[in-house]
FIKOLZA-1660 file (N, C-alpha, C; in steps of 0.1 Angstrom, whole numbers, plus 5000, padded with zeros to 4 digits):
% residues 262
   i   px   py   pz ch aa at
   1 5009 4988 5000  A  X  N
   1 5001 5001 5000  A  X CA
   1 5010 5013 5001  A  X  C
   2 5006 5023 4993  A  X  N
   2 5014 5035 4991  A  X CA
   2 5012 5043 5003  A  X  C
   3 5022 5052 5005  A  X  N
   3 5022 5062 5017  A  X CA
   3 5009 5070 5014  A  X  C
   4 5005 5075 5002  A  X  N
   4 4993 5082 5000  A  X CA
   4 4981 5075 5005  A  X  C
   5 4980 5063 5004  A  X  N
   5 4968 5055 5007  A  X CA
   5 4968 5054 5022  A  X  C
   6 4980 5052 5029  A  X  N
   6 4980 5052 5044  A  X CA
   6 4977 5066 5049  A  X  C
   7 4981 5076 5044  A  X  N
   7 4978 5089 5048  A  X CA
   7 4963 5092 5047  A  X  C
   8 4956 5088 5037  A  X  N
   8 4942 5090 5033  A  X CA
   8 4935 5082 5044  A  X  C
   9 4939 5070 5048  A  X  N
   9 4932 5063 5058  A  X CA
   9 4934 5070 5073  A  X  C
  10 4945 5075 5075  A  X  N
  10 4947 5081 5088  A  X CA
  10 4940 5094 5089  A  X  C
  11 4937 5102 5077  A  X  N
  11 4928 5112 5078  A  X CA
  11 4914 5110 5078  A  X  C
  12 4911 5098 5072  A  X  N
  12 4897 5093 5073  A  X CA
  12 4893 5089 5087  A  X  C
  13 4902 5081 5093  A  X  N
  13 4899 5077 5107  A  X CA
  13 4899 5089 5116  A  X  C
  14 4908 5098 5115  A  X  N
  14 4909 5110 5124  A  X CA
  14 4896 5119 5122  A  X  C
  15 4891 5120 5110  A  X  N
  15 4879 5127 5108  A  X CA
  15 4866 5120 5114  A  X  C
  16 4866 5106 5113  A  X  N
  16 4856 5099 5119  A  X CA
  16 4855 5099 5134  A  X  C
  17 4867 5099 5141  A  X  N
  17 4868 5101 5155  A  X CA
  17 4865 5114 5160  A  X  C
  18 4870 5124 5152  A  X  N
  18 4867 5138 5156  A  X CA
  18 4851 5140 5155  A  X  C
  19 4846 5135 5145  A  X  N
  19 4831 5137 5143  A  X CA
  19 4823 5130 5154  A  X  C
  20 4827 5118 5157  A  X  N
  20 4820 5111 5168  A  X CA
  20 4822 5118 5181  A  X  C
  21 4835 5124 5184  A  X  N
  21 4837 5131 5197  A  X CA
  21 4827 5144 5196  A  X  C
  22 4826 5150 5185  A  X  N
  22 4818 5163 5185  A  X CA
  22 4805 5159 5187  A  X  C
  23 4799 5149 5182  A  X  N
  23 4785 5145 5185  A  X CA
  23 4783 5142 5201  A  X  C
  24 4792 5135 5206  A  X  N
  24 4791 5131 5219  A  X CA
  24 4791 5144 5228  A  X  C
  25 4801 5153 5227  A  X  N
  25 4803 5165 5234  A  X CA
  25 4793 5175 5232  A  X  C
  26 4788 5175 5220  A  X  N
  26 4776 5185 5216  A  X CA
  26 4763 5180 5220  A  X  C
  27 4761 5167 5224  A  X  N
  27 4749 5161 5228  A  X CA
  27 4744 5165 5241  A  X  C
  28 4732 5163 5244  A  X  N
  28 4727 5167 5257  A  X CA
  28 4731 5158 5268  A  X  C
  29 4733 5162 5281  A  X  N
  29 4739 5155 5292  A  X CA
  29 4730 5143 5295  A  X  C
  30 4716 5144 5293  A  X  N
  30 4708 5134 5296  A  X CA
  30 4710 5122 5287  A  X  C
  31 4712 5124 5274  A  X  N
  31 4715 5114 5264  A  X CA
  31 4728 5107 5268  A  X  C
  32 4738 5115 5270  A  X  N
  32 4752 5110 5273  A  X CA
  32 4752 5101 5287  A  X  C
  33 4742 5105 5295  A  X  N
  33 4743 5098 5308  A  X CA
  33 4735 5084 5308  A  X  C
  34 4726 5082 5296  A  X  N
  34 4718 5070 5296  A  X CA
  34 4728 5058 5295  A  X  C
  35 4725 5047 5302  A  X  N
  35 4733 5036 5302  A  X CA
  35 4733 5029 5288  A  X  C
  36 4723 5028 5281  A  X  N
  36 4723 5022 5267  A  X CA
  36 4732 5030 5258  A  X  C
  37 4732 5044 5260  A  X  N
  37 4740 5053 5250  A  X CA
  37 4756 5051 5255  A  X  C
  38 4758 5050 5267  A  X  N
  38 4772 5048 5271  A  X CA
  38 4777 5035 5265  A  X  C
  39 4768 5025 5266  A  X  N
  39 4772 5010 5263  A  X CA
  39 4774 5012 5247  A  X  C
  40 4767 5018 5239  A  X  N
  40 4769 5022 5224  A  X CA
  40 4781 5027 5222  A  X  C
  41 4785 5037 5229  A  X  N
  41 4798 5044 5227  A  X CA
  41 4809 5034 5230  A  X  C
  42 4808 5028 5241  A  X  N
  42 4819 5018 5245  A  X CA
  42 4820 5007 5234  A  X  C
  43 4811 5002 5228  A  X  N
  43 4811 4992 5218  A  X CA
  43 4816 4998 5206  A  X  C
  44 4813 5011 5202  A  X  N
  44 4819 5017 5191  A  X CA
  44 4834 5018 5192  A  X  C
  45 4837 5022 5204  A  X  N
  45 4852 5025 5206  A  X CA
  45 4860 5011 5205  A  X  C
  46 4855 5000 5210  A  X  N
  46 4861 4988 5207  A  X CA
  46 4862 4984 5193  A  X  C
  47 4851 4986 5184  A  X  N
  47 4852 4984 5169  A  X CA
  47 4863 4993 5165  A  X  C
  48 4865 5005 5168  A  X  N
  48 4875 5014 5163  A  X CA
  48 4889 5009 5166  A  X  C
  49 4891 5004 5178  A  X  N
  49 4904 4998 5182  A  X CA
  49 4907 4986 5174  A  X  C
  50 4897 4977 5173  A  X  N
  50 4899 4965 5166  A  X CA
  50 4902 4966 5151  A  X  C
  51 4895 4976 5145  A  X  N
  51 4897 4979 5131  A  X CA
  51 4911 4983 5129  A  X  C
  52 4914 4993 5136  A  X  N
  52 4927 5000 5134  A  X CA
  52 4938 4990 5136  A  X  C
  53 4938 4982 5146  A  X  N
  53 4949 4973 5147  A  X CA
  53 4948 4960 5138  A  X  C
  54 4937 4960 5131  A  X  N
  54 4936 4948 5121  A  X CA
  54 4943 4954 5108  A  X  C
  55 4940 4967 5106  A  X  N
  55 4946 4974 5095  A  X CA
  55 4961 4976 5095  A  X  C
  56 4966 4980 5107  A  X  N
  56 4980 4984 5109  A  X CA
  56 4987 4974 5119  A  X  C
  57 4997 4968 5113  A  X  N
  57 5005 4958 5122  A  X CA
  57 5010 4967 5133  A  X  C
  58 5014 4960 5145  A  X  N
  58 5018 4967 5157  A  X CA
  58 5029 4978 5156  A  X  C
  59 5039 4975 5147  A  X  N
  59 5051 4983 5145  A  X CA
  59 5047 4994 5133  A  X  C
  60 5037 4995 5128  A  X  N
  60 5034 5004 5116  A  X CA
  60 5037 5018 5122  A  X  C
  61 5043 5025 5114  A  X  N
  61 5047 5039 5119  A  X CA
  61 5037 5051 5113  A  X  C
  62 5035 5060 5122  A  X  N
  62 5028 5073 5117  A  X CA
  62 5037 5080 5107  A  X  C
  63 5032 5087 5098  A  X  N
  63 5041 5093 5087  A  X CA
  63 5049 5103 5094  A  X  C
  64 5062 5105 5090  A  X  N
  64 5072 5114 5094  A  X CA
  64 5074 5124 5083  A  X  C
  65 5078 5136 5086  A  X  N
  65 5079 5147 5077  A  X CA
  65 5094 5152 5077  A  X  C
  66 5095 5161 5067  A  X  N
  66 5109 5167 5065  A  X CA
  66 5108 5180 5074  A  X  C
  67 5120 5185 5077  A  X  N
  67 5121 5196 5087  A  X CA
  67 5116 5209 5079  A  X  C
  68 5115 5210 5068  A  X  N
  68 5109 5221 5060  A  X CA
  68 5094 5221 5061  A  X  C
  69 5088 5211 5064  A  X  N
  69 5073 5210 5067  A  X CA
  69 5068 5213 5081  A  X  C
  70 5078 5216 5091  A  X  N
  70 5074 5220 5104  A  X CA
  70 5065 5231 5103  A  X  C
  71 5054 5231 5111  A  X  N
  71 5045 5243 5110  A  X CA
  71 5052 5255 5117  A  X  C
  72 5050 5267 5112  A  X  N
  72 5057 5280 5115  A  X CA
  72 5049 5282 5130  A  X  C
  73 5038 5279 5132  A  X  N
  73 5031 5282 5145  A  X CA
  73 5024 5268 5150  A  X  C
  74 5028 5262 5160  A  X  N
  74 5023 5250 5166  A  X CA
  74 5014 5253 5177  A  X  C
  75 5001 5252 5175  A  X  N
  75 4991 5254 5186  A  X CA
  75 4993 5244 5197  A  X  C
  76 4991 5250 5209  A  X  N
  76 4992 5242 5222  A  X CA
  76 4978 5237 5224  A  X  C
  77 4978 5224 5229  A  X  N
  77 4964 5219 5234  A  X CA
  77 4965 5217 5250  A  X  C
  78 4954 5216 5255  A  X  N
  78 4953 5214 5269  A  X CA
  78 4957 5226 5278  A  X  C
  79 4962 5224 5290  A  X  N
  79 4967 5233 5297  A  X CA
  79 4980 5241 5292  A  X  C
  80 4980 5254 5294  A  X  N
  80 4991 5260 5288  A  X CA
  80 4998 5271 5296  A  X  C
  81 4993 5273 5308  A  X  N
  81 4999 5284 5317  A  X CA
  81 4997 5280 5332  A  X  C
  82 5000 5291 5340  A  X  N
  82 5002 5288 5354  A  X CA
  82 4988 5286 5359  A  X  C
  83 4977 5290 5352  A  X  N
  83 4963 5288 5359  A  X CA
  83 4960 5273 5362  A  X  C
  84 4966 5264 5355  A  X  N
  84 4963 5250 5358  A  X CA
  84 4975 5242 5363  A  X  C
  85 4985 5249 5367  A  X  N
  85 4999 5243 5373  A  X CA
  85 5000 5247 5387  A  X  C
  86 5008 5238 5393  A  X  N
  86 5011 5240 5408  A  X CA
  86 5018 5254 5410  A  X  C
  87 5016 5260 5422  A  X  N
  87 5025 5273 5425  A  X CA
  87 5039 5271 5423  A  X  C
  88 5046 5280 5417  A  X  N
  88 5060 5278 5416  A  X CA
  88 5065 5270 5402  A  X  C
  89 5056 5266 5395  A  X  N
  89 5060 5258 5384  A  X CA
  89 5067 5266 5373  A  X  C
  90 5061 5279 5370  A  X  N
  90 5067 5287 5360  A  X CA
  90 5081 5290 5364  A  X  C
  91 5084 5294 5377  A  X  N
  91 5096 5298 5383  A  X CA
  91 5106 5286 5380  A  X  C
  92 5101 5273 5383  A  X  N
  92 5110 5262 5381  A  X CA
  92 5114 5260 5367  A  X  C
  93 5104 5262 5358  A  X  N
  93 5107 5261 5343  A  X CA
  93 5118 5272 5341  A  X  C
  94 5119 5284 5345  A  X  N
  94 5127 5294 5343  A  X CA
  94 5141 5289 5346  A  X  C
  95 5143 5282 5356  A  X  N
  95 5155 5276 5362  A  X CA
  95 5159 5263 5356  A  X  C
  96 5151 5258 5345  A  X  N
  96 5155 5245 5340  A  X CA
  96 5151 5233 5348  A  X  C
  97 5140 5234 5357  A  X  N
  97 5135 5224 5365  A  X CA
  97 5146 5214 5373  A  X  C
  98 5153 5222 5381  A  X  N
  98 5165 5215 5387  A  X CA
  98 5160 5204 5397  A  X  C
  99 5148 5206 5402  A  X  N
  99 5144 5197 5413  A  X CA
  99 5133 5187 5407  A  X  C
 100 5131 5187 5395  A  X  N
 100 5120 5179 5389  A  X CA
 100 5125 5164 5389  A  X  C
 101 5116 5156 5391  A  X  N
 101 5119 5141 5390  A  X CA
 101 5106 5134 5383  A  X  C
 102 5109 5124 5375  A  X  N
 102 5099 5116 5370  A  X CA
 102 5099 5102 5378  A  X  C
 103 5089 5101 5385  A  X  N
 103 5087 5088 5393  A  X CA
 103 5080 5077 5384  A  X  C
 104 5087 5064 5384  A  X  N
 104 5080 5054 5377  A  X CA
 104 5078 5042 5388  A  X  C
 105 5065 5038 5388  A  X  N
 105 5063 5028 5399  A  X CA
 105 5050 5020 5395  A  X  C
 106 5044 5014 5405  A  X  N
 106 5033 5005 5402  A  X CA
 106 5038 4991 5399  A  X  C
 107 5033 4984 5390  A  X  N
 107 5035 4970 5388  A  X CA
 107 5048 4969 5380  A  X  C
 108 5059 4974 5387  A  X  N
 108 5074 4972 5382  A  X CA
 108 5083 4966 5392  A  X  C
 109 5094 4960 5386  A  X  N
 109 5104 4953 5394  A  X CA
 109 5113 4962 5402  A  X  C
 110 5117 4973 5395  A  X  N
 110 5126 4983 5402  A  X CA
 110 5121 4997 5400  A  X  C
 111 5112 5001 5409  A  X  N
 111 5108 5015 5409  A  X CA
 111 5119 5025 5409  A  X  C
 112 5117 5036 5401  A  X  N
 112 5129 5046 5399  A  X CA
 112 5124 5060 5398  A  X  C
 113 5133 5069 5400  A  X  N
 113 5131 5084 5396  A  X CA
 113 5141 5088 5387  A  X  C
 114 5137 5096 5377  A  X  N
 114 5146 5100 5367  A  X CA
 114 5147 5116 5368  A  X  C
 115 5159 5122 5366  A  X  N
 115 5161 5136 5364  A  X CA
 115 5161 5138 5350  A  X  C
 116 5161 5151 5347  A  X  N
 116 5160 5154 5332  A  X CA
 116 5175 5150 5326  A  X  C
 117 5185 5150 5334  A  X  N
 117 5198 5146 5330  A  X CA
 117 5197 5131 5328  A  X  C
 118 5192 5124 5337  A  X  N
 118 5190 5109 5334  A  X CA
 118 5183 5106 5321  A  X  C
 119 5173 5113 5317  A  X  N
 119 5166 5110 5306  A  X CA
 119 5173 5114 5294  A  X  C
 120 5181 5125 5294  A  X  N
 120 5189 5130 5283  A  X CA
 120 5200 5121 5281  A  X  C
 121 5204 5112 5291  A  X  N
 121 5217 5104 5290  A  X CA
 121 5212 5090 5282  A  X  C
 122 5200 5088 5282  A  X  N
 122 5194 5076 5274  A  X CA
 122 5194 5079 5259  A  X  C
 123 5194 5068 5251  A  X  N
 123 5194 5069 5237  A  X CA
 123 5180 5076 5232  A  X  C
 124 5181 5087 5224  A  X  N
 124 5169 5094 5220  A  X CA
 124 5165 5092 5207  A  X  C
 125 5152 5094 5204  A  X  N
 125 5146 5094 5191  A  X CA
 125 5141 5108 5187  A  X  C
 126 5144 5112 5175  A  X  N
 126 5138 5125 5170  A  X CA
 126 5129 5122 5159  A  X  C
 127 5117 5127 5159  A  X  N
 127 5107 5124 5149  A  X CA
 127 5099 5137 5147  A  X  C
 128 5096 5139 5133  A  X  N
 128 5087 5150 5129  A  X CA
 128 5074 5145 5125  A  X  C
 129 5064 5148 5132  A  X  N
 129 5052 5142 5130  A  X CA
 129 5040 5152 5131  A  X  C
 130 5028 5146 5127  A  X  N
 130 5017 5156 5126  A  X CA
 130 5008 5152 5139  A  X  C
 131 5004 5165 5145  A  X  N
 131 4997 5164 5158  A  X CA
 131 4982 5166 5152  A  X  C
 132 4973 5158 5155  A  X  N
 132 4959 5159 5150  A  X CA
 132 4949 5161 5163  A  X  C
 133 4944 5172 5164  A  X  N
 133 4935 5175 5175  A  X CA
 133 4921 5170 5173  A  X  C
 134 4915 5165 5182  A  X  N
 134 4900 5162 5182  A  X CA
 134 4891 5174 5178  A  X  C
 135 4897 5186 5180  A  X  N
 135 4890 5198 5177  A  X CA
 135 4890 5202 5161  A  X  C
 136 4898 5194 5154  A  X  N
 136 4898 5195 5140  A  X CA
 136 4910 5201 5133  A  X  C
 137 4920 5206 5142  A  X  N
 137 4932 5213 5135  A  X CA
 137 4944 5203 5137  A  X  C
 138 4954 5206 5129  A  X  N
 138 4966 5197 5128  A  X CA
 138 4978 5207 5127  A  X  C
 139 4989 5203 5132  A  X  N
 139 5002 5210 5132  A  X CA
 139 5013 5199 5131  A  X  C
 140 5023 5202 5124  A  X  N
 140 5036 5194 5123  A  X CA
 140 5047 5199 5132  A  X  C
 141 5053 5191 5139  A  X  N
 141 5064 5195 5149  A  X CA
 141 5074 5184 5150  A  X  C
 142 5085 5187 5154  A  X  N
 142 5096 5178 5157  A  X CA
 142 5098 5176 5172  A  X  C
 143 5100 5163 5175  A  X  N
 143 5100 5159 5190  A  X CA
 143 5113 5150 5192  A  X  C
 144 5119 5152 5204  A  X  N
 144 5131 5144 5207  A  X CA
 144 5129 5139 5223  A  X  C
 145 5134 5127 5223  A  X  N
 145 5133 5122 5237  A  X CA
 145 5134 5107 5237  A  X  C
 146 5136 5100 5247  A  X  N
 146 5138 5085 5248  A  X CA
 146 5125 5078 5245  A  X  C
 147 5127 5066 5238  A  X  N
 147 5114 5058 5237  A  X CA
 147 5109 5055 5251  A  X  C
 148 5096 5054 5253  A  X  N
 148 5089 5050 5265  A  X CA
 148 5095 5036 5269  A  X  C
 149 5097 5028 5259  A  X  N
 149 5101 5014 5261  A  X CA
 149 5115 5014 5268  A  X  C
 150 5123 5023 5266  A  X  N
 150 5135 5024 5273  A  X CA
 150 5134 5026 5289  A  X  C
 151 5125 5033 5292  A  X  N
 151 5121 5036 5306  A  X CA
 151 5116 5023 5312  A  X  C
 152 5107 5017 5305  A  X  N
 152 5100 5006 5310  A  X CA
 152 5109 4994 5311  A  X  C
 153 5120 4993 5302  A  X  N
 153 5130 4982 5303  A  X CA
 153 5138 4985 5315  A  X  C
 154 5141 4997 5317  A  X  N
 154 5149 4999 5330  A  X CA
 154 5142 4995 5342  A  X  C
 155 5130 4998 5345  A  X  N
 155 5123 4993 5356  A  X CA
 155 5118 4978 5356  A  X  C
 156 5117 4974 5345  A  X  N
 156 5111 4960 5345  A  X CA
 156 5096 4959 5347  A  X  C
 157 5088 4953 5339  A  X  N
 157 5074 4951 5343  A  X CA
 157 5071 4938 5348  A  X  C
 158 5062 4937 5358  A  X  N
 158 5058 4926 5363  A  X CA
 158 5048 4918 5354  A  X  C
 159 5045 4905 5354  A  X  N
 159 5037 4899 5345  A  X CA
 159 5024 4903 5343  A  X  C
 160 5018 4908 5355  A  X  N
 160 5004 4913 5353  A  X CA
 160 5003 4926 5348  A  X  C
 161 5012 4934 5345  A  X  N
 161 5011 4947 5339  A  X CA
 161 5004 4946 5326  A  X  C
 162 4994 4957 5324  A  X  N
 162 4986 4957 5312  A  X CA
 162 4985 4972 5306  A  X  C
 163 4987 4982 5315  A  X  N
 163 4985 4996 5310  A  X CA
 163 4995 5005 5317  A  X  C
 164 4998 5015 5310  A  X  N
 164 5007 5026 5315  A  X CA
 164 4999 5039 5317  A  X  C
 165 4999 5043 5330  A  X  N
 165 4992 5055 5333  A  X CA
 165 5002 5067 5336  A  X  C
 166 4998 5080 5329  A  X  N
 166 5007 5091 5331  A  X CA
 166 4999 5101 5340  A  X  C
 167 5005 5104 5350  A  X  N
 167 5000 5113 5359  A  X CA
 167 5009 5127 5358  A  X  C
 168 5000 5138 5357  A  X  N
 168 5006 5150 5352  A  X CA
 168 5005 5161 5363  A  X  C
 169 5013 5170 5362  A  X  N
 169 5014 5182 5372  A  X CA
 169 5001 5192 5371  A  X  C
 170 4995 5193 5359  A  X  N
 170 4984 5202 5357  A  X CA
 170 4970 5196 5362  A  X  C
 171 4961 5204 5365  A  X  N
 171 4947 5200 5368  A  X CA
 171 4937 5210 5360  A  X  C
 172 4927 5203 5357  A  X  N
 172 4916 5210 5350  A  X CA
 172 4905 5213 5359  A  X  C
 173 4898 5224 5358  A  X  N
 173 4887 5227 5368  A  X CA
 173 4876 5218 5365  A  X  C
 174 4870 5212 5375  A  X  N
 174 4857 5205 5374  A  X CA
 174 4846 5214 5382  A  X  C
 175 4836 5217 5375  A  X  N
 175 4826 5226 5382  A  X CA
 175 4817 5220 5391  A  X  C
 176 4816 5207 5392  A  X  N
 176 4808 5200 5401  A  X CA
 176 4816 5196 5413  A  X  C
 177 4827 5191 5413  A  X  N
 177 4834 5185 5425  A  X CA
 177 4849 5191 5426  A  X  C
 178 4852 5202 5420  A  X  N
 178 4864 5209 5423  A  X CA
 178 4876 5204 5413  A  X  C
 179 4888 5203 5420  A  X  N
 179 4901 5201 5411  A  X CA
 179 4899 5186 5404  A  X  C
 180 4907 5187 5393  A  X  N
 180 4906 5175 5385  A  X CA
 180 4920 5172 5379  A  X  C
 181 4928 5165 5388  A  X  N
 181 4943 5162 5383  A  X CA
 181 4943 5154 5370  A  X  C
 182 4951 5159 5361  A  X  N
 182 4952 5153 5347  A  X CA
 182 4959 5141 5348  A  X  C
 183 4953 5130 5340  A  X  N
 183 4960 5118 5339  A  X CA
 183 4956 5112 5326  A  X  C
 184 4964 5102 5320  A  X  N
 184 4961 5096 5307  A  X CA
 184 4966 5082 5308  A  X  C
 185 4962 5073 5298  A  X  N
 185 4968 5059 5298  A  X CA
 185 4968 5054 5285  A  X  C
 186 4977 5044 5282  A  X  N
 186 4978 5036 5270  A  X CA
 186 4980 5022 5274  A  X  C
 187 4978 5013 5264  A  X  N
 187 4981 4998 5268  A  X CA
 187 4996 4996 5263  A  X  C
 188 5000 4984 5265  A  X  N
 188 5014 4980 5263  A  X CA
 188 5018 4981 5247  A  X  C
 189 5007 4978 5239  A  X  N
 189 5010 4978 5224  A  X CA
 189 5015 4992 5220  A  X  C
 190 5008 5002 5224  A  X  N
 190 5012 5016 5222  A  X CA
 190 5025 5020 5230  A  X  C
 191 5026 5015 5242  A  X  N
 191 5039 5018 5251  A  X CA
 191 5050 5014 5246  A  X  C
 192 5051 5003 5238  A  X  N
 192 5063 4999 5232  A  X CA
 192 5065 5001 5217  A  X  C
 193 5055 5009 5211  A  X  N
 193 5056 5013 5198  A  X CA
 193 5069 5022 5197  A  X  C
 194 5077 5020 5186  A  X  N
 194 5090 5029 5186  A  X CA
 194 5088 5044 5184  A  X  C
 195 5076 5049 5181  A  X  N
 195 5074 5063 5180  A  X CA
 195 5067 5068 5193  A  X  C
 196 5064 5060 5203  A  X  N
 196 5059 5065 5216  A  X CA
 196 5072 5069 5225  A  X  C
 197 5073 5082 5225  A  X  N
 197 5084 5087 5233  A  X CA
 197 5082 5097 5244  A  X  C
 198 5090 5100 5252  A  X  N
 198 5089 5110 5263  A  X CA
 198 5098 5122 5258  A  X  C
 199 5092 5132 5254  A  X  N
 199 5098 5143 5246  A  X CA
 199 5102 5153 5256  A  X  C
 200 5115 5157 5256  A  X  N
 200 5121 5169 5263  A  X CA
 200 5124 5180 5254  A  X  C
 201 5123 5178 5242  A  X  N
 201 5127 5189 5232  A  X CA
 201 5115 5189 5221  A  X  C
 202 5112 5201 5216  A  X  N
 202 5103 5205 5204  A  X CA
 202 5110 5213 5196  A  X  C
 203 5112 5208 5182  A  X  N
 203 5118 5215 5172  A  X CA
 203 5133 5219 5176  A  X  C
 204 5140 5210 5184  A  X  N
 204 5154 5212 5186  A  X CA
 204 5156 5220 5198  A  X  C
 205 5146 5224 5205  A  X  N
 205 5147 5232 5217  A  X CA
 205 5141 5227 5229  A  X  C
 206 5144 5231 5241  A  X  N
 206 5138 5224 5252  A  X CA
 206 5122 5228 5251  A  X  C
 207 5114 5218 5257  A  X  N
 207 5101 5218 5256  A  X CA
 207 5095 5231 5261  A  X  C
 208 5088 5239 5256  A  X  N
 208 5081 5251 5262  A  X CA
 208 5071 5247 5272  A  X  C
 209 5067 5256 5281  A  X  N
 209 5057 5253 5291  A  X CA
 209 5044 5249 5285  A  X  C
 210 5040 5259 5274  A  X  N
 210 5027 5257 5268  A  X CA
 210 5025 5243 5262  A  X  C
 211 5037 5236 5259  A  X  N
 211 5036 5223 5253  A  X CA
 211 5040 5211 5263  A  X  C
 212 5040 5215 5275  A  X  N
 212 5043 5205 5285  A  X CA
 212 5055 5202 5292  A  X  C
 213 5063 5213 5291  A  X  N
 213 5077 5213 5299  A  X CA
 213 5075 5208 5314  A  X  C
 214 5085 5199 5318  A  X  N
 214 5096 5197 5310  A  X CA
 214 5096 5183 5302  A  X  C
 215 5084 5176 5302  A  X  N
 215 5083 5163 5296  A  X CA
 215 5070 5160 5293  A  X  C
 216 5067 5155 5280  A  X  N
 216 5054 5151 5276  A  X CA
 216 5056 5138 5268  A  X  C
 217 5044 5132 5268  A  X  N
 217 5041 5118 5260  A  X CA
 217 5040 5123 5246  A  X  C
 218 5045 5116 5237  A  X  N
 218 5042 5116 5222  A  X CA
 218 5038 5101 5218  A  X  C
 219 5025 5099 5215  A  X  N
 219 5021 5087 5212  A  X CA
 219 5014 5089 5197  A  X  C
 220 5022 5087 5187  A  X  N
 220 5019 5094 5174  A  X CA
 220 5008 5087 5167  A  X  C
 221 5004 5075 5170  A  X  N
 221 4992 5068 5164  A  X CA
 221 4979 5071 5170  A  X  C
 222 4979 5081 5178  A  X  N
 222 4966 5086 5185  A  X CA
 222 4964 5101 5185  A  X  C
 223 4951 5105 5187  A  X  N
 223 4947 5120 5186  A  X CA
 223 4956 5126 5197  A  X  C
 224 4956 5139 5196  A  X  N
 224 4964 5148 5205  A  X CA
 224 4960 5148 5220  A  X  C
 225 4947 5146 5222  A  X  N
 225 4944 5145 5237  A  X CA
 225 4952 5135 5245  A  X  C
 226 4956 5124 5238  A  X  N
 226 4962 5114 5245  A  X CA
 226 4976 5116 5249  A  X  C
 227 4982 5127 5243  A  X  N
 227 4996 5130 5246  A  X CA
 227 4998 5139 5257  A  X  C
 228 4997 5132 5270  A  X  N
 228 4998 5139 5282  A  X CA
 228 5010 5148 5284  A  X  C
 229 5008 5160 5290  A  X  N
 229 5018 5170 5291  A  X CA
 229 5022 5170 5306  A  X  C
 230 5033 5177 5310  A  X  N
 230 5037 5180 5324  A  X CA
 230 5038 5168 5331  A  X  C
 231 5046 5158 5325  A  X  N
 231 5046 5144 5332  A  X CA
 231 5053 5145 5347  A  X  C
 232 5047 5139 5356  A  X  N
 232 5053 5138 5368  A  X CA
 232 5055 5124 5374  A  X  C
 233 5047 5115 5369  A  X  N
 233 5047 5101 5374  A  X CA
 233 5042 5092 5363  A  X  C
 234 5048 5080 5362  A  X  N
 234 5043 5070 5354  A  X CA
 234 5041 5058 5362  A  X  C
 235 5028 5053 5362  A  X  N
 235 5023 5041 5370  A  X CA
 235 5020 5030 5361  A  X  C
 236 5024 5019 5364  A  X  N
 236 5021 5008 5356  A  X CA
 236 5011 4999 5363  A  X  C
 237 4999 4996 5357  A  X  N
 237 4988 4990 5364  A  X CA
 237 4982 4978 5355  A  X  C
 238 4973 4970 5361  A  X  N
 238 4968 4960 5354  A  X CA
 238 4952 4964 5351  A  X  C
 239 4948 4975 5356  A  X  N
 239 4934 4981 5354  A  X CA
 239 4935 4996 5358  A  X  C
 240 4926 5003 5351  A  X  N
 240 4925 5018 5354  A  X CA
 240 4911 5022 5359  A  X  C
 241 4901 5012 5361  A  X  N
 241 4889 5016 5365  A  X CA
 241 4888 5022 5378  A  X  C
 242 4899 5022 5386  A  X  N
 242 4898 5028 5400  A  X CA
 242 4906 5041 5401  A  X  C
 243 4909 5046 5389  A  X  N
 243 4918 5058 5388  A  X CA
 243 4908 5070 5384  A  X  C
 244 4908 5081 5389  A  X  N
 244 4900 5091 5384  A  X CA
 244 4885 5086 5384  A  X  C
 245 4878 5088 5373  A  X  N
 245 4864 5083 5371  A  X CA
 245 4864 5070 5364  A  X  C
 246 4875 5064 5363  A  X  N
 246 4875 5050 5359  A  X CA
 246 4876 5049 5343  A  X  C
 247 4877 5059 5334  A  X  N
 247 4876 5056 5320  A  X CA
 247 4890 5057 5314  A  X  C
 248 4901 5058 5322  A  X  N
 248 4914 5057 5317  A  X CA
 248 4920 5071 5313  A  X  C
 249 4913 5083 5315  A  X  N
 249 4920 5094 5314  A  X CA
 249 4910 5106 5317  A  X  C
 250 4916 5118 5319  A  X  N
 250 4908 5130 5323  A  X CA
 250 4898 5133 5312  A  X  C
 251 4903 5135 5301  A  X  N
 251 4892 5138 5289  A  X CA
 251 4882 5126 5288  A  X  C
 252 4888 5114 5288  A  X  N
 252 4879 5101 5287  A  X CA
 252 4867 5101 5298  A  X  C
 253 4872 5106 5310  A  X  N
 253 4862 5107 5322  A  X CA
 253 4850 5117 5318  A  X  C
 254 4854 5126 5309  A  X  N
 254 4843 5136 5305  A  X CA
 254 4837 5132 5292  A  X  C
 255 4840 5119 5286  A  X  N
 255 4833 5116 5274  A  X CA
 255 4841 5112 5262  A  X  C
 256 4853 5115 5262  A  X  N
 256 4861 5112 5250  A  X CA
 256 4863 5096 5250  A  X  C
 257 4868 5092 5238  A  X  N
 257 4871 5077 5238  A  X CA
 257 4884 5074 5244  A  X  C
 258 4886 5062 5250  A  X  N
 258 4899 5059 5256  A  X CA
 258 4908 5056 5244  A  X  C
 259 4905 5050 5235  A  X  N
 259 4913 5045 5223  A  X CA
 259 4910 5056 5211  A  X  C
 260 4920 5065 5209  A  X  N
 260 4918 5075 5199  A  X CA
 260 4928 5073 5187  A  X  C
 261 4929 5060 5182  A  X  N
 261 4938 5058 5172  A  X CA
 261 4936 5064 5158  A  X  C
 262 4945 5068 5150  A  X  N
 262 4943 5074 5138  A  X CA
 262 4952 5068 5128  A  X  C
% end
């Protein structure tokens, strides 16, 4: 199959998922709360996941671009400033995050904490890819950082591990019950994909705060809301229904699909 055909399929799937999300988010709360409607959405999500994984072998790569194709302006998604971040976060960013650590724990053999220097010492991957937002916009950017698989290999996974949960420093306001700590999750297939990296650079420079400094997830075969920013902790689990509201991510808890493959 040609690159053009693969790209068309990627765009088709992205448009379909974005359209579905728009219907869900634009629909009335009473409809989205109905058990039969939630079951329908869950079933549709399962079909999406199975179809994509049937079409694309596990190591299939998202398209990568040339440096000349990088977008002049790359829009930021999700939290972007101090409003959603802990006190002192912006000051720490100005100093290069000297006290920042990435905690990796859960169903691992060797829990560990990594500094930015530790992560920069690992073999890194640079990739220029397209970020597709569920809101309908896309941008092309370059990302550099170690593959997530390198981190997971360092700590070692226990046999019962099934999902990787990313806990972030930012919080989104929830108008009913207060603060809403941001989290996201992926399965082991996406966790070990070669283009799933922990990016500390964007377009050859340290990651800006608006794009998730000091570290963000890039999981290139899924929509942009899956790419968690402001990473603070990685937890390996065998289930995620007891985290947050139980749907595998902050946006998913509010109605987005857990699997956002494109």
